[in-house]
C-alpha positions as a Python dict, from the first residue, in 0.01 Angstrom:
ca = {
    (1, 'X'): (0, 0, 0),
    (2, 'X'): (-167, -200, -277),
    (3, 'X'): (-532, -270, -228),
    (4, 'X'): (-726, -517, -439),
    (5, 'X'): (-1107, -504, -517),
    (6, 'X'): (-1254, -846, -578),
    (7, 'X'): (-1542, -723, -791),
    (8, 'X'): (-1716, -690, -1139),
    (9, 'X'): (-1828, -348, -1049),
    (10, 'X'): (-1543, -120, -944),
    (11, 'X'): (-1765, 171, -1047),
    (12, 'X'): (-1992, 93, -741),
    (13, 'X'): (-2044, 421, -541),
    (14, 'X'): (-1898, 284, -218),
    (15, 'X'): (-1586, 136, -400),
    (16, 'X'): (-1535, 429, -630),
    (17, 'X'): (-1552, 673, -341),
    (18, 'X'): (-1320, 467, -140),
    (19, 'X'): (-1063, 442, -435),
    (20, 'X'): (-1074, 814, -471),
    (21, 'X'): (-963, 851, -105),
    (22, 'X'): (-687, 586, -144),
    (23, 'X'): (-533, 665, -470),
    (24, 'X'): (-334, 980, -397),
    (25, 'X'): (-105, 755, -182),
    (26, 'X'): (-177, 405, -262),
    (27, 'X'): (-251, 170, -548),
    (28, 'X'): (-599, 29, -589),
    (29, 'X'): (-650, -252, -843),
    (30, 'X'): (-979, -410, -950),
    (31, 'X'): (-965, -791, -982),
    (32, 'X'): (-1244, -920, -1189),
    (33, 'X'): (-1334, -1271, -1060),
    (34, 'X'): (-1532, -1358, -1367),
    (35, 'X'): (-1255, -1534, -1532),
    (36, 'X'): (-1139, -1743, -1229),
    (37, 'X'): (-1143, -2117, -1304),
    (38, 'X'): (-917, -2247, -1021),
    (39, 'X'): (-557, -2197, -867),
    (40, 'X'): (-296, -2171, -1143),
    (41, 'X'): (-40, -2436, -1154),
    (42, 'X'): (217, -2178, -1114),
    (43, 'X'): (141, -1935, -825),
    (44, 'X'): (360, -1666, -948),
    (45, 'X'): (164, -1652, -1277),
    (46, 'X'): (-102, -1481, -1082),
    (47, 'X'): (124, -1178, -983),
    (48, 'X'): (214, -1012, -681),
    (49, 'X'): (-30, -1014, -389),
    (50, 'X'): (-205, -701, -278),
    (51, 'X'): (-160, -600, 76),
    (52, 'X'): (-529, -651, 140),
    (53, 'X'): (-842, -745, -68),
    (54, 'X'): (-1193, -623, -48),
    (55, 'X'): (-1428, -892, -114),
    (56, 'X'): (-1724, -725, -263),
    (57, 'X'): (-1853, -997, -516),
    (58, 'X'): (-2014, -1314, -375),
    (59, 'X'): (-2053, -1546, -675),
    (60, 'X'): (-1879, -1874, -649),
    (61, 'X'): (-1587, -1773, -874),
    (62, 'X'): (-1526, -1465, -647),
    (63, 'X'): (-1534, -1681, -333),
    (64, 'X'): (-1292, -1938, -499),
    (65, 'X'): (-1064, -1648, -591),
    (66, 'X'): (-1068, -1508, -246),
    (67, 'X'): (-1009, -1852, -91),
    (68, 'X'): (-697, -1899, -308),
    (69, 'X'): (-565, -1546, -184),
    (70, 'X'): (-628, -1635, 166),
    (71, 'X'): (-433, -1961, 120),
    (72, 'X'): (-153, -1758, -4),
    (73, 'X'): (-136, -1545, 295),
    (74, 'X'): (-343, -1233, 178),
    (75, 'X'): (-588, -1072, 410),
    (76, 'X'): (-943, -1053, 259),
    (77, 'X'): (-1227, -833, 392),
    (78, 'X'): (-1448, -1008, 472),
    (79, 'X'): (-1291, -1355, 500),
    (80, 'X'): (-1429, -1625, 287),
    (81, 'X'): (-1582, -1839, 559),
    (82, 'X'): (-1799, -1560, 717),
    (83, 'X'): (-1901, -1449, 357),
    (84, 'X'): (-2012, -1799, 253),
    (85, 'X'): (-2206, -1823, 583),
    (86, 'X'): (-2410, -1510, 502),
    (87, 'X'): (-2481, -1662, 160),
    (88, 'X'): (-2675, -1963, 324),
    (89, 'X'): (-2984, -1855, 521),
    (90, 'X'): (-3004, -2181, 694),
    (91, 'X'): (-2655, -2153, 831),
    (92, 'X'): (-2695, -1789, 920),
    (93, 'X'): (-3012, -1852, 1122),
    (94, 'X'): (-2872, -2153, 1306),
    (95, 'X'): (-2561, -1957, 1420),
    (96, 'X'): (-2769, -1642, 1506),
    (97, 'X'): (-3006, -1845, 1719),
    (98, 'X'): (-2739, -2048, 1895),
    (99, 'X'): (-2561, -1720, 1986),
    (100, 'X'): (-2884, -1578, 2140),
    (101, 'X'): (-2925, -1309, 1864),
    (102, 'X'): (-3294, -1197, 1819),
    (103, 'X'): (-3312, -1373, 1480),
    (104, 'X'): (-3645, -1487, 1302),
    (105, 'X'): (-3728, -1851, 1359),
    (106, 'X'): (-3624, -2024, 1041),
    (107, 'X'): (-3717, -2360, 886),
    (108, 'X'): (-3554, -2512, 578),
    (109, 'X'): (-3738, -2699, 308),
    (110, 'X'): (-3547, -2874, 20),
    (111, 'X'): (-3792, -2745, -231),
    (112, 'X'): (-4070, -2471, -231),
    (113, 'X'): (-4324, -2758, -379),
    (114, 'X'): (-4287, -2957, -55),
    (115, 'X'): (-4481, -2695, 125),
    (116, 'X'): (-4795, -2751, -93),
    (117, 'X'): (-4884, -3053, 120),
    (118, 'X'): (-4849, -2886, 457),
    (119, 'X'): (-5107, -2697, 682),
    (120, 'X'): (-4918, -2366, 728),
    (121, 'X'): (-5014, -2088, 959),
    (122, 'X'): (-5035, -1774, 742),
    (123, 'X'): (-4891, -1537, 677),
    (124, 'X'): (-4546, -1673, 624),
    (125, 'X'): (-4217, -1537, 468),
    (126, 'X'): (-4046, -1749, 224),
    (127, 'X'): (-3686, -1680, 102),
    (128, 'X'): (-3451, -1875, -111),
    (129, 'X'): (-3213, -2054, 118),
    (130, 'X'): (-2910, -1931, -87),
    (131, 'X'): (-2899, -1553, -100),
    (132, 'X'): (-2814, -1398, -448),
    (133, 'X'): (-2931, -1133, -666),
    (134, 'X'): (-3295, -1172, -783),
    (135, 'X'): (-3360, -1457, -537),
    (136, 'X'): (-3701, -1530, -382),
    (137, 'X'): (-3810, -1321, -95),
    (138, 'X'): (-4200, -1313, -55),
    (139, 'X'): (-4478, -1283, 196),
    (140, 'X'): (-4739, -1551, 150),
    (141, 'X'): (-5098, -1507, 297),
    (142, 'X'): (-5286, -1815, 183),
    (143, 'X'): (-5279, -2138, 4),
    (144, 'X'): (-5357, -1972, -322),
    (145, 'X'): (-5061, -1746, -282),
    (146, 'X'): (-4852, -2044, -221),
    (147, 'X'): (-4962, -2221, -533),
    (148, 'X'): (-4881, -1920, -739),
    (149, 'X'): (-4541, -1896, -599),
    (150, 'X'): (-4471, -2261, -667),
    (151, 'X'): (-4574, -2215, -1033),
    (152, 'X'): (-4253, -2010, -1058),
    (153, 'X'): (-4026, -2136, -790),
    (154, 'X'): (-4135, -2507, -734),
    (155, 'X'): (-3779, -2657, -711),
    (156, 'X'): (-3618, -2360, -527),
    (157, 'X'): (-3450, -2470, -180),
    (158, 'X'): (-3616, -2230, 58),
    (159, 'X'): (-3651, -2116, 420),
    (160, 'X'): (-3974, -2032, 587),
    (161, 'X'): (-4019, -1777, 858),
    (162, 'X'): (-4338, -1684, 1042),
    (163, 'X'): (-4434, -1323, 960),
    (164, 'X'): (-4385, -1064, 1223),
    (165, 'X'): (-4641, -781, 1230),
    (166, 'X'): (-4436, -456, 1207),
    (167, 'X'): (-4443, -99, 1072),
    (168, 'X'): (-4360, -202, 717),
    (169, 'X'): (-4019, -34, 738),
    (170, 'X'): (-3686, -223, 761),
    (171, 'X'): (-3400, -71, 951),
    (172, 'X'): (-3089, -107, 758),
    (173, 'X'): (-2785, -122, 997),
    (174, 'X'): (-2429, -127, 840),
    (175, 'X'): (-2106, -176, 1008),
    (176, 'X'): (-1753, -100, 881),
    (177, 'X'): (-1468, -164, 1102),
    (178, 'X'): (-1675, -102, 1417),
    (179, 'X'): (-1851, 212, 1299),
    (180, 'X'): (-2226, 195, 1268),
    (181, 'X'): (-2434, 360, 988),
    (182, 'X'): (-2817, 337, 961),
    (183, 'X'): (-3110, 407, 743),
    (184, 'X'): (-3470, 316, 702),
    (185, 'X'): (-3651, 177, 396),
    (186, 'X'): (-3991, 55, 303),
    (187, 'X'): (-3991, -320, 337),
    (188, 'X'): (-4003, -501, 4),
    (189, 'X'): (-4272, -738, 153),
    (190, 'X'): (-4482, -416, 221),
    (191, 'X'): (-4420, -215, -90),
    (192, 'X'): (-4236, -359, -399),
    (193, 'X'): (-4178, 6, -514),
    (194, 'X'): (-4027, 93, -186),
    (195, 'X'): (-3804, 378, -295),
    (196, 'X'): (-3455, 467, -153),
    (197, 'X'): (-3333, 426, 203),
    (198, 'X'): (-3350, 735, 427),
    (199, 'X'): (-3038, 792, 644),
    (200, 'X'): (-3055, 784, 1031),
    (201, 'X'): (-2802, 900, 1284),
    (202, 'X'): (-2711, 596, 1484),
    (203, 'X'): (-2834, 792, 1797),
    (204, 'X'): (-3185, 793, 1639),
    (205, 'X'): (-3211, 412, 1643),
    (206, 'X'): (-3394, 242, 1933),
    (207, 'X'): (-3185, 181, 2242),
    (208, 'X'): (-2946, -112, 2206),
    (209, 'X'): (-2983, -162, 1838),
    (210, 'X'): (-2635, -12, 1744),
    (211, 'X'): (-2476, -260, 2010),
    (212, 'X'): (-2677, -531, 1862),
    (213, 'X'): (-2532, -471, 1504),
    (214, 'X'): (-2177, -462, 1649),
    (215, 'X'): (-2251, -803, 1820),
    (216, 'X'): (-2359, -950, 1503),
    (217, 'X'): (-2003, -880, 1373),
    (218, 'X'): (-1844, -1049, 1645),
    (219, 'X'): (-2062, -1354, 1625),
    (220, 'X'): (-2016, -1392, 1242),
    (221, 'X'): (-1658, -1282, 1207),
    (222, 'X'): (-1762, -983, 977),
    (223, 'X'): (-1591, -644, 932),
    (224, 'X'): (-1800, -485, 669),
    (225, 'X'): (-2172, -602, 681),
    (226, 'X'): (-2537, -516, 692),
    (227, 'X'): (-2807, -619, 944),
    (228, 'X'): (-3172, -591, 842),
    (229, 'X'): (-3389, -537, 1156),
    (230, 'X'): (-3760, -478, 1205),
    (231, 'X'): (-3944, -351, 1506),
    (232, 'X'): (-4116, -648, 1646),
    (233, 'X'): (-4312, -427, 1895),
    (234, 'X'): (-4208, -182, 2154),
    (235, 'X'): (-3861, -144, 2013),
    (236, 'X'): (-3792, -497, 2040),
    (237, 'X'): (-3553, -587, 1747),
    (238, 'X'): (-3590, -875, 1515),
    (239, 'X'): (-3312, -965, 1282),
    (240, 'X'): (-3446, -1076, 931),
    (241, 'X'): (-3118, -1087, 725),
    (242, 'X'): (-2744, -1037, 768),
    (243, 'X'): (-2539, -950, 451),
    (244, 'X'): (-2157, -959, 402),
    (245, 'X'): (-2023, -634, 243),
    (246, 'X'): (-2354, -481, 110),
    (247, 'X'): (-2373, -164, -94),
    (248, 'X'): (-2402, 90, 185),
    (249, 'X'): (-2494, 363, -69),
    (250, 'X'): (-2534, 730, 34),
    (251, 'X'): (-2392, 699, 381),
    (252, 'X'): (-2163, 1004, 469),
    (253, 'X'): (-1850, 872, 598),
    (254, 'X'): (-1883, 516, 489),
    (255, 'X'): (-1606, 556, 219),
    (256, 'X'): (-1367, 711, 473),
    (257, 'X'): (-1440, 424, 721),
    (258, 'X'): (-1384, 143, 458),
    (259, 'X'): (-1050, 320, 344),
    (260, 'X'): (-923, 327, 712),
    (261, 'X'): (-1019, -30, 761),
    (262, 'X'): (-834, -142, 437),
    (263, 'X'): (-514, 31, 538),
    (264, 'X'): (-540, -84, 898),
    (265, 'X'): (-580, -448, 780),
    (266, 'X'): (-304, -399, 518),
    (267, 'X'): (-55, -247, 800),
    (268, 'X'): (-119, -540, 1034),
    (269, 'X'): (-128, -807, 770),
    (270, 'X'): (-420, -985, 918),
    (271, 'X'): (-787, -907, 1002),
    (272, 'X'): (-820, -650, 1284),
    (273, 'X'): (-1027, -701, 1585),
    (274, 'X'): (-1266, -440, 1496),
}
């Protein structure tokens, strides 16, 4: 089998470990999306398609490349549509709430500065609408805090969520081909120097949380993804973010699960059901 990695960082720990598992019998090729500027006039100039592509990069050029590959018939994990959905926190929240998932109530504002004239009920959580590296994610406790944030991010399209009192710990739930991995980590809203995540056995999660993570994949059409959950009280889960193909660092068994999913997908020539 030929497996393509759409990434600018093939040395990422999860990808590197997965590559090491695959290469004794299969060919793994990294495809840097940085130079992608649109479909070539001659499709053959791109070269032979891989049997499956792992879409780890999410910048526009990577999504454009993955869309081109899908149009040529190649299976991509995750598919472009679900990946794009997870980059837009407004669309993400709309779908999650329509599906009855316990997702934070989310309101969209076209520019952060628009909030300065509103009477907000503090504290609130403000995030960039479009998820990306080094985007805005902040707890705002009062009008002074909002003014300070506007001094940096005034034109940023944002979503606003009520702050839910919690333990200050995020539960990181990851799923690869139906297999659940988990960890806890200090919330960036509670501790900017939050340190590394601490692994959990799925059985140590509150009752029903692993099933919730699997349901998210079904709703969003994702096969490799992360779900950030906080305990809203008494073990009641509240989803605060969903990520397509996150890092999933330091999880024993994750590279094996990803390698198995990639091969299963390549063998079927289409996305598997789980």
